[in-house]
C-alpha positions in Angstrom: -37.4 35.8 -18.1 -37.2 32.1 -17.5 -33.6 32.1 -18.9 -32.6 34.7 -16.3 -34.0 32.6 -13.5 -32.1 29.6 -14.7 -28.9 31.7 -14.8 -29.5 33.0 -11.3 -30.1 29.4 -10.1 -26.9 28.2 -11.6 -25.0 31.1 -10.1 -26.5 30.2 -6.7 -25.5 26.6 -6.8 -22.3 26.7 -8.7 -20.1 28.3 -6.0 -21.4 25.9 -3.4 -20.6 22.8 -5.6 -17.1 24.2 -6.3 -16.5 25.0 -2.7 -17.5 21.5 -1.7 -15.2 20.0 -4.3 -12.3 22.2 -3.2 -12.9 21.2 0.5 -12.9 17.5 -0.4 -9.7 17.8 -2.4 -7.9 19.6 0.4 -8.9 17.3 3.2 -6.8 14.3 4.1 -7.9 11.0 2.5 -9.0 8.2 4.8 -8.2 4.5 4.3 -10.6 1.8 5.1 -9.8 -0.7 7.8 -8.8 -4.2 6.7 -11.5 -6.8 6.9 -10.8 -10.5 7.2 -14.3 -11.9 7.8 -13.6 -13.6 11.2 -13.6 -11.1 14.0 -15.9 -8.4 12.6 -19.4 -8.3 11.3 -19.7 -7.7 7.6 -22.7 -5.3 8.1 -20.7 -3.2 10.5 -17.7 -3.2 8.2 -19.5 -2.2 5.1 -21.0 0.8 6.9 -17.5 1.9 7.8 -16.3 1.3 4.2 -19.2 3.3 2.7 -18.4 6.2 5.1 -14.8 6.2 4.0 -15.8 6.0 0.3 -18.1 9.0 0.7 -15.4 11.0 2.6 -12.9 10.3 -0.2 -15.5 10.9 -2.9 -14.7 7.6 -4.7 -16.6 6.6 -7.8 -17.9 2.9 -8.1 -14.7 1.7 -9.8 -12.6 3.2 -7.0 -14.9 1.7 -4.4 -14.6 -1.8 -6.0 -10.8 -1.6 -6.1 -10.5 -0.2 -2.6 -12.8 -2.8 -1.3 -10.8 -5.6 -2.8 -7.6 -4.2 -1.4 -9.1 -4.0 2.1 -10.0 -7.7 2.3 -7.9 -10.6 3.6 -8.5 -14.2 4.7 -11.9 -15.7 4.3 -13.4 -12.5 2.8 -10.7 -12.3 0.1 -11.2 -16.0 -0.7 -14.8 -15.3 -1.6 -13.6 -13.3 -4.6 -10.8 -15.6 -5.8 -12.7 -17.0 -8.7 -14.1 -13.8 -10.0 -13.3 -12.4 -13.5 -11.7 -8.9 -13.8 -15.0 -7.5 -15.1 -16.7 -8.7 -11.9 -14.1 -7.4 -9.5 -14.5 -3.9 -11.1 -18.3 -4.0 -10.4 -18.9 -2.6 -6.9 -22.5 -3.6 -6.7 -21.6 -7.2 -7.7 -18.9 -7.3 -5.1 -21.3 -6.2 -2.4 -23.7 -8.9 -3.4 -21.1 -11.7 -3.4 -19.6 -10.6 -0.1 -23.0 -10.0 1.5 -24.2 -13.5 0.6 -20.9 -15.1 1.6 -20.3 -13.3 4.9 -23.7 -12.7 6.4 -25.0 -15.7 8.4 
């Protein structure tokens, strides 16, 4: 009896998860704006970046790489001394950039 309820629950959620994945794979990917650290506020930018990452369904490694590629100028300089293992760590990048860019 319990096994039948579990199967029914899986059948109820499985199509919705698949449909959501298909919709995301069919929609056009978004690119984050470039951030230089001078004219824009970091807190505003990271909200934008997180929204783009969610839209594109990026995992943490993709977020880290996309974030690095979206930086220039002073923001990029903050990461110049990091090791590859650190630049692949999205949480660590947010920490370093947050400390260096928020006044």
